[in-house]
C-alpha positions as semicolon CSV with decimal commas, in nm:
position;residue;x (nm);y (nm);z (nm)
1;M;9,675;6,132;13,951
2;E;9,865;6,384;13,797
3;P;9,861;6,710;13,885
4;Q;9,634;6,963;13,699
5;S;9,855;7,240;13,535
6;E;9,725;7,600;13,641
7;V;9,471;7,785;13,403
8;N;9,509;8,127;13,328
9;P;9,126;8,287;13,316
10;K;9,250;8,575;13,129
11;R;9,396;8,346;12,842
12;V;9,081;8,134;12,848
13;A;8,852;8,454;12,811
14;A;9,079;8,581;12,536
15;F;9,041;8,216;12,324
16;F;8,649;8,247;12,340
17;R;8,612;8,607;12,292
18;R;8,863;8,566;11,937
19;S;8,675;8,247;11,865
20;N;8,301;8,274;11,918
21;L;8,200;8,654;11,972
22;G;8,340;8,761;11,624
23;P;8,267;9,133;11,436
24;V;8,032;9,345;11,651
25;C;7,871;9,702;11,588
26;R;8,005;9,953;11,822
27;V;7,886;10,290;11,735
28;Q;7,524;10,287;11,832
29;S;7,461;10,637;11,912
30;S;7,678;11,040;11,830
31;S;7,789;10,935;12,218
32;D;8,016;10,710;12,025
33;I;8,186;10,872;11,756
34;E;8,502;10,999;11,984
35;S;8,572;10,634;12,060
36;W;8,570;10,568;11,677
37;L;8,766;10,844;11,569
38;A;9,012;10,731;11,862
39;S;9,070;10,347;11,736
40;R;9,249;10,195;11,561
41;A;9,031;10,096;11,262
42;Y;8,983;10,444;11,188
43;F;9,414;10,575;11,159
44;T;9,429;10,247;10,989
45;L;9,126;10,366;10,720
46;I;9,274;10,659;10,676
47;T;9,631;10,566;10,602
48;Y;9,484;10,350;10,391
49;L;9,326;10,600;10,165
50;N;9,640;10,805;10,179
51;D;9,886;10,568;10,060
52;V;9,606;10,463;9,798
53;S;9,594;10,808;9,660
54;A;9,972;10,883;9,677
55;E;10,006;10,578;9,479
56;I;9,805;10,549;9,159
57;Q;9,875;10,930;9,122
58;G;9,934;10,910;8,713
59;I;9,790;10,583;8,692
60;R;9,576;10,475;8,432
61;N;9,375;10,135;8,488
62;T;9,488;10,003;8,176
63;D;9,841;10,034;8,252
64;F;10,071;9,752;8,336
65;F;10,133;9,758;8,694
66;P;10,171;9,452;8,931
67;I;9,881;9,258;8,980
68;S;10,001;8,957;9,240
69;K;9,870;8,606;9,278
70;N;9,649;8,653;9,570
71;I;9,421;9,010;9,399
72;K;9,343;8,725;9,112
73;R;9,210;8,488;9,345
74;L;9,005;8,725;9,530
75;M;8,861;8,889;9,201
76;T;8,761;8,471;9,185
77;I;8,517;8,604;9,478
78;F;8,302;8,816;9,263
79;D;8,262;8,571;8,990
80;Q;8,062;8,341;9,224
81;L;7,919;8,605;9,317
82;D;7,786;8,707;8,952
83;S;7,679;8,387;8,923
84;M;7,427;8,346;9,210
85;I;7,271;8,673;9,049
86;A;7,260;8,433;8,732
87;T;7,060;8,163;8,882
88;N;6,895;8,435;9,098
89;S;6,749;8,650;8,858
90;P;6,381;8,893;8,904
91;A;6,088;8,835;8,688
92;P;6,121;9,140;8,400
93;L;5,990;9,463;8,564
94;V;5,629;9,526;8,400
95;P;5,570;9,920;8,379
96;G;5,286;9,951;8,666
97;A;5,405;9,592;8,871
98;S;5,505;9,590;9,200
99;M;5,867;9,599;9,278
100;D;5,786;9,310;9,556
101;S;5,912;9,009;9,296
102;R;6,287;9,209;9,292
103;S;6,289;9,243;9,681
104;K;6,228;8,863;9,707
105;S;6,476;8,769;9,456
106;Y;6,721;9,020;9,625
107;R;6,669;8,873;9,943
108;R;6,722;8,507;9,768
109;W;7,051;8,628;9,628
110;A;7,172;8,695;9,946
111;H;7,031;8,426;10,142
112;V;7,257;8,207;9,960
113;M;7,536;8,489;9,950
114;L;7,512;8,427;10,304
115;R;7,553;8,101;10,324
116;D;7,845;8,027;10,092
117;I;8,016;8,380;10,111
118;Y;8,267;8,182;10,411
119;Q;8,366;7,898;10,192
120;I;8,415;8,112;9,893
121;V;8,661;8,351;10,071
122;E;8,848;8,050;10,257
123;K;8,905;7,940;9,882
124;A;9,067;8,298;9,787
125;V;9,289;8,303;10,079
126;P;9,610;8,126;10,138
127;S;9,575;7,852;10,384
128;S;9,791;7,977;10,604
129;K;9,528;8,283;10,658
130;C;9,237;8,019;10,700
131;R;9,214;8,180;11,089
132;H;9,090;8,559;10,968
133;V;8,819;8,375;10,718
134;N;8,512;8,458;10,971
135;E;8,603;8,817;11,042
136;L;8,700;8,857;10,585
137;G;8,355;8,718;10,552
138;V;8,145;8,957;10,777
139;Y;8,322;9,238;10,670
140;L;8,264;9,144;10,300
141;S;7,893;9,017;10,341
142;G;7,834;9,345;10,481
143;S;7,890;9,544;10,220
144;F;7,638;9,424;9,941
145;G;7,347;9,611;10,067
146;S;7,082;9,554;10,333
147;T;6,833;9,295;10,290
148;A;6,569;9,458;10,523
149;K;6,532;9,768;10,353
150;I;6,655;9,680;10,003
151;E;6,910;9,935;9,980
152;Y;7,322;10,005;9,906
153;G;7,502;10,305;10,034
154;T;7,822;10,440;10,181
155;G;7,831;10,232;10,476
156;H;7,830;9,957;10,294
157;E;8,068;10,090;10,099
158;L;8,294;10,114;10,385
159;S;8,242;9,755;10,514
160;F;8,423;9,623;10,153
161;L;8,703;9,912;10,258
162;F;8,735;9,739;10,634
163;F;8,768;9,412;10,437
164;M;9,060;9,566;10,209
165;C;9,208;9,685;10,566
166;A;9,206;9,366;10,716
167;L;9,368;9,211;10,367
168;F;9,688;9,425;10,402
169;K;9,675;9,366;10,834
170;T;9,671;9,005;10,758
171;E;9,958;9,009;10,474
172;I;9,770;8,868;10,248
173;L;9,819;9,164;10,016
174;D;10,176;9,349;10,059
175;K;10,182;9,699;10,099
176;E;10,508;9,742;9,836
177;E;10,329;9,482;9,538
178;D;9,915;9,509;9,614
179;L;9,879;9,871;9,733
180;A;9,742;10,015;9,381
181;A;9,606;9,725;9,218
182;S;9,410;9,675;9,554
183;A;9,204;9,984;9,468
184;L;9,250;9,960;9,045
185;I;9,175;9,623;9,017
186;L;9,010;9,476;9,329
187;F;8,794;9,772;9,390
188;D;8,705;9,818;9,084
189;R;8,535;9,492;9,068
190;Y;8,398;9,520;9,345
191;L;8,236;9,852;9,198
192;Q;8,105;9,669;8,920
193;F;7,975;9,406;9,104
194;V;7,749;9,629;9,314
195;R;7,663;9,793;9,013
196;R;7,506;9,532;8,865
197;L;7,299;9,461;9,179
198;Q;7,136;9,770;9,200
199;V;7,047;9,764;8,861
200;T;6,926;9,373;8,851
201;Y;6,756;9,423;9,187
202;S;6,637;9,818;9,189
203;V;6,870;9,836;9,522
204;N;6,742;10,208;9,657
205;S;7,004;10,439;9,796
206;S;7,029;10,471;10,177
207;N;7,213;10,778;10,153
208;W;7,050;11,096;10,271
209;H;7,253;11,380;10,032
210;G;7,035;11,289;9,727
211;G;7,132;11,539;9,440
212;Y;7,382;11,737;9,679
213;S;7,604;11,481;9,687
214;L;7,836;11,302;9,446
215;D;7,646;10,987;9,348
216;K;7,376;10,792;9,557
217;F;7,557;10,522;9,607
218;Q;7,971;10,571;9,612
219;F;8,186;10,786;9,732
220;V;8,536;10,632;9,760
221;P;8,588;10,560;9,361
222;F;8,556;10,994;9,299
223;I;8,869;11,030;9,603
224;W;9,074;10,776;9,400
225;G;8,932;10,881;9,067
226;F;9,055;11,218;9,153
227;A;9,365;11,114;9,261
228;Q;9,490;10,926;8,939
229;L;9,452;11,274;8,753
230;C;9,634;11,448;9,018
231;H;9,965;11,381;8,833
232;E;9,929;11,463;8,409
233;A;9,625;11,429;8,357
234;P;9,532;11,469;8,002
235;F;9,216;11,700;8,025
236;S;9,104;11,954;8,303
237;P;8,822;11,936;8,527
238;K;8,583;12,148;8,309
239;K;8,606;11,873;8,072
240;M;8,553;11,607;8,295
241;L;8,186;11,570;8,240
242;D;8,198;11,607;7,862
243;E;8,070;11,303;7,627
244;G;8,379;11,309;7,405
245;T;8,582;11,262;7,766
246;V;8,376;11,020;7,865
247;A;8,413;10,826;7,535
248;K;8,799;10,850;7,539
249;Y;8,891;10,782;7,903
250;R;8,615;10,594;8,057
251;G;8,853;10,229;8,038
252;A;9,133;10,494;8,198
253;Y;8,993;10,645;8,476
254;M;8,793;10,543;8,784
255;L;8,653;10,894;8,797
256;I;8,533;10,918;8,433
257;D;8,405;10,545;8,469
258;C;8,208;10,691;8,745
259;V;8,094;10,965;8,544
260;G;7,956;10,742;8,240
261;H;7,768;10,519;8,466
262;M;7,584;10,833;8,613
263;A;7,484;10,967;8,279
264;T;7,331;10,611;8,162
265;T;7,160;10,577;8,460
266;N;7,013;10,912;8,592
267;I;6,768;11,149;8,410
268;G;6,861;11,516;8,377
269;T;7,201;11,683;8,363
270;F;7,470;11,665;8,642
271;A;7,357;11,964;8,735
272;R;7,016;11,814;8,866
273;H;7,107;11,503;8,971
274;S;7,446;11,533;9,112
275;S;7,489;11,906;9,201
276;Q;7,810;11,884;9,366
277;L;8,031;11,673;9,106
278;W;7,913;11,950;8,886
279;S;8,055;12,226;9,112
280;L;8,354;12,036;9,121
281;A;8,406;12,098;8,733
282;A;8,454;12,440;8,818
283;L;8,818;12,422;9,000
284;S;9,075;12,408;8,812
285;S;9,307;12,200;9,032
286;W;9,271;11,852;9,057
287;T;9,478;11,813;9,362
288;K;9,235;12,022;9,539
289;I;8,953;11,895;9,464
290;H;9,080;11,553;9,617
291;R;9,206;11,738;9,935
292;S;8,826;11,866;9,921
293;L;8,685;11,531;9,894
294;M;8,894;11,380;10,144
295;F;8,784;11,624;10,392
296;M;8,433;11,577;10,297
297;Y;8,453;11,213;10,367
298;M;8,604;11,220;10,685
299;E;8,310;11,493;10,825
300;D;8,058;11,367;10,653
301;I;8,093;10,978;10,571
302;L;8,282;10,873;10,905
303;M;8,128;11,098;11,093
304;D;7,726;10,981;11,022
305;V;7,581;10,715;11,281
306;D;7,356;10,628;10,990
307;N;7,646;10,482;10,812
308;L;7,805;10,345;11,120
309;N;7,574;10,151;11,288
310;A;7,580;9,851;11,098
311;L;7,927;9,852;11,046
312;R;8,119;9,575;11,236
313;F;8,458;9,576;11,443
314;G;8,683;9,272;11,481
315;E;9,020;9,195;11,571
316;L;9,189;9,340;11,257
317;M;8,979;9,643;11,268
318;S;8,965;9,691;11,621
319;F;8,735;9,973;11,769
320;E;8,976;9,969;12,077
321;E;9,154;10,343;12,081
322;D;9,512;10,394;11,929
323;K;9,774;10,405;12,159
324;S;10,050;10,477;11,883
325;G;10,068;10,806;11,924
326;R;10,079;10,851;11,508
327;H;9,923;11,156;11,422
328;L;9,668;11,116;11,074
329;G;9,847;11,320;10,779
330;S;9,737;11,364;10,421
331;A;9,842;11,233;10,110
332;R;10,129;11,444;9,909
333;M;9,945;11,505;9,595
334;G;10,035;11,640;9,262
335;V;10,378;11,495;9,264
336;K;10,508;11,151;9,091
337;S;10,445;10,849;9,258
338;P;10,674;10,584;9,329
339;L;10,501;10,318;9,130
340;R;10,525;10,615;8,874
341;R;10,851;10,653;8,854
342;Q;10,914;10,273;8,854
343;M;10,689;10,216;8,571
344;A;10,863;10,501;8,381
345;E;11,197;10,373;8,441
346;D;11,084;9,984;8,309
347;Q;10,947;10,187;7,992
348;D;11,245;10,350;7,897
349;D;11,456;10,047;7,949
350;Q;11,273;9,844;7,735
351;D;11,248;10,097;7,482
352;Q;11,627;10,121;7,520
353;D;11,696;9,717;7,498
354;Q;11,453;9,735;7,175
355;D;11,671;9,973;7,026
356;V;12,026;9,808;7,093
357;T;11,852;9,468;7,004
358;S;11,718;9,645;6,660
359;R;12,079;9,703;6,594
360;S;12,251;9,471;6,724
361;G;12,004;9,173;6,651
362;T;12,115;8,996;6,950
363;P;11,855;8,949;7,264
364;S;11,986;9,173;7,577
365;I;11,925;9,172;7,950
366;S;11,718;9,457;8,099
367;R;11,764;9,654;8,394
368;S;11,421;9,546;8,542
369;E;11,471;9,181;8,517
370;Q;11,796;9,191;8,665
371;N;11,707;9,417;8,953
372;E;11,420;9,205;8,987
373;T;11,663;8,899;8,989
374;A;11,870;9,062;9,273
375;R;11,575;9,162;9,508
376;K;11,446;8,796;9,516
377;K;11,781;8,604;9,514
378;A;12,083;8,749;9,602
379;K;12,376;8,537;9,438
380;V;12,795;8,557;9,362
381;E;12,783;8,698;8,997
382;E;12,900;8,379;8,726
383;P;13,178;8,450;8,483
384;S;13,116;8,705;8,147
385;S;13,152;8,399;7,949
386;D;12,827;8,246;8,072
387;C;12,604;8,544;8,041
388;M;12,728;8,644;7,746
389;S;12,730;8,342;7,565
390;N;12,497;8,426;7,278
391;S;12,719;8,731;7,204
392;G;13,004;8,547;7,009
393;L;13,286;8,664;7,247
394;S;13,314;8,334;7,496
395;L;13,329;8,092;7,105
396;G;13,675;7,995;6,939
397;S;14,003;7,933;7,067
398;E;14,236;8,257;6,973
399;C;14,316;8,385;7,343
400;S;14,479;8,744;7,350
401;S;14,602;8,856;7,690
402;L;14,520;9,215;7,685
403;S;14,573;9,422;8,027
404;G;14,607;9,117;8,233
405;V;14,258;8,978;8,110
406;N;14,136;8,724;7,883
407;V;13,929;8,778;7,614
408;H;13,832;8,504;7,393
409;L;13,795;8,565;7,033
410;P;13,609;8,364;6,710
411;T;13,774;8,228;6,478
412;W;13,505;8,237;6,223
413;L;13,563;8,584;6,185
414;D;13,864;8,510;5,957
415;D;13,644;8,335;5,730
416;C;13,391;8,621;5,656
417;T;13,494;8,924;5,420
418;A;13,627;9,265;5,624
419;T;13,261;9,450;5,557
420;S;13,105;9,115;5,711
421;K;13,395;9,103;5,955
422;N;13,342;9,467;6,071
423;A;12,938;9,468;6,080
424;L;13,010;9,119;6,320
425;K;13,262;9,331;6,563
426;I;12,987;9,609;6,559
427;S;12,659;9,458;6,682
428;R;12,868;9,213;6,923
429;F;13,038;9,537;7,066
430;C;12,697;9,717;7,092
431;D;12,619;9,397;7,240
432;W;12,864;9,398;7,489
433;V;12,806;9,744;7,587
434;Q;12,429;9,693;7,672
435;Y;12,504;9,435;7,915
436;L;12,814;9,610;8,140
437;K;12,582;9,936;8,159
438;Y;12,454;9,744;8,412
439;S;12,722;9,502;8,523
440;K;12,941;9,615;8,833
441;S;13,208;9,369;8,756
442;I;13,536;9,507;8,763
443;A;13,698;9,226;8,557
444;L;13,427;9,312;8,268
445;S;13,488;9,668;8,250
446;Q;13,876;9,543;8,190
447;S;13,778;9,285;7,942
448;I;13,539;9,595;7,731
449;C;13,846;9,802;7,754
450;S;14,051;9,501;7,646
451;F;13,836;9,408;7,346
452;A;13,820;9,791;7,261
453;K;14,180;9,792;7,235
454;Y;14,195;9,479;6,991
455;M;14,025;9,610;6,739
456;F;14,233;9,942;6,775
457;V;14,503;9,766;6,710
458;N;14,367;9,510;6,435
459;N;14,316;9,863;6,272
460;Y;13,960;9,884;6,289
């Protein structure tokens, strides 16, 4: 008989806890709030909100920022959920009729969603991360409202934030590459979808703030919407509720999109249905408004038991106490974000490349392309003749040895007229200078000096 190996009871218990228990509700009374504020999930959430706020300053929804393939795959989740609404659409609402038909349609949609959501998530994440599908599916399924009361509120929005934080914790999304896109692309797509749910099934609001809040359903879009405007805003806060501002910037800023949606779905003025937002329009500083909203969110939303009692905590968003010793700070607002700075540099490079190309008629190598190549794959620089094979400097058979560096000069220059020859020299010389501007090769630097000397010797 083979000897039986010893079994560690703690490891067995941990395995079954991780495999079978899944995310559970932990905040049931006000006595649990203190544990929630000290939990790892709370620290992860606040850090994510601050990081996104700092990253998207000065960034418009229409700007060209990095969008990874994982973000695009996650976007397909909402395409499939949209198709479920189409197959479970309610009957047309007749004046005076009850809302039972819409409630039944919403529950029917939710039943189909809960049946298929885990398979949908599994297809949207890399195969190497499939062990997290259960927890991700719980966070996502809890972000579309309550089927018992047919309502939606900031607690369900918080569940989707848990979903996005978990995507970064599992490294499905990369913090350096996907931080801005997670808010301006993925969260914005979620926002459009839940608005369709609210309108299609006449979902009620579960927020108790009413007209004294920003919106009946959402809060986070306003935090990130004001963050976008903290740097180089094209208008002042007092104009954010104007119809002209909404018409011009609704597609560019998350805040203005929220204002436009509220204007079309609410009756009356903003002073009546959203007095808090109307009051914020009287302030003069976008950064102060953002700081106030962040404080309000932490005090009113994240410490409200009614918002937290249905929120589930798992392995990725843990309710365990954070013992890292870190302190929660605030986002640095009112400055140009690293992403905005990188986008500005890339735009300058493109403008400079286009200017050089228009003068030389020869495609050039941009700095952003070279930086991207160097970051992904480090390699030894190739000879200058290979890099500049389209410049004409590597063609021909005549060779002039100047400064100890060989510079190949094209023989077909002799067949051109003096004017054409000078024009070609200018064109190739500009192209050479553009390339060497971003090159660190000493040999290439010597080559350009040699070429300039050649032109001077030949009375150019």
